[in-house]
C-alpha positions, 0 to 999 in steps of 0.5 A: 592980114594974110593967112600965113600971118594970122597962122603964125600966131595960133598956138596949141590950144588954137589948133585944138579948138579948130580940131574940135570944132571941125570934128563937131561944130556943134559941141557946147562952149563948156565941153569944148573948153573942157577938151582944150584944157580952158574954162569957158570964158577963155575958150569962148573968147578964142573961138570969137577971136578966130571967127574975128580974124577969118580963121574960122570962116563959118559953120555948116550942116553936112548934107546926104546929096542922095536924100536932096537928089544930088546923087551924081557928080561930075567933074569938067575940065574947062577950056576957054577960048582965050586967057586975058583977065576979061575972059577970066572974070567972066566966065568966074562971074557966071559960074558964081550963079549956078547953084548946080555947080558946086566947086570951081577951080582956077588950075594949071595945066592943059585946060584953065578951070575944073568944075564939081557939080552935083545934079540929079541924074545922067540927063539932068547932066546932059541939060546942065553941059549942053544947056548951061555949062558950054554957053558960059562966057568964053568956053571953048571945049570941055572934058567930063569925068562922073563919078562912079563911086566916091572913095572919099570926100572930106571937108575937113582940113589938116590943122597943123601942130605948132611947129608945123606952122613955123617952119620955113615955108619951101 
């Protein structure tokens, strides 16, 4: 089942459940049911269906990066030597092994990937770049952006209204 197929089956109550859980995943089922206008059992069944179908992919605690000495955020543009499927696969597999790289996205444009890294300080970044990132398979060059101020970081997704889900794709 694709994301589009899954999204089209969501009704107003499902969307309300998603909004509530995204705001507070630790809400009790009794409170969640009351907020979305259901009794507890049907609400729990809907949450379980949303989990089973992959609409809800998991639950996590949001941690303070500074408390865990991950206060420096850096974005790195990566260009590969070639754009073959093998090169992309080798790079992707290597990145998956690196905990300092929090996100990795294949993008269009003048470079191939953008990485989001969290490390303790600038010296750790120099080491990460020189000893790890630039030695990843197929890396030709990189360009770095050190974040000076985090203006907005939001891990939630926009939960549309039911009528937005049924609009034709552009």
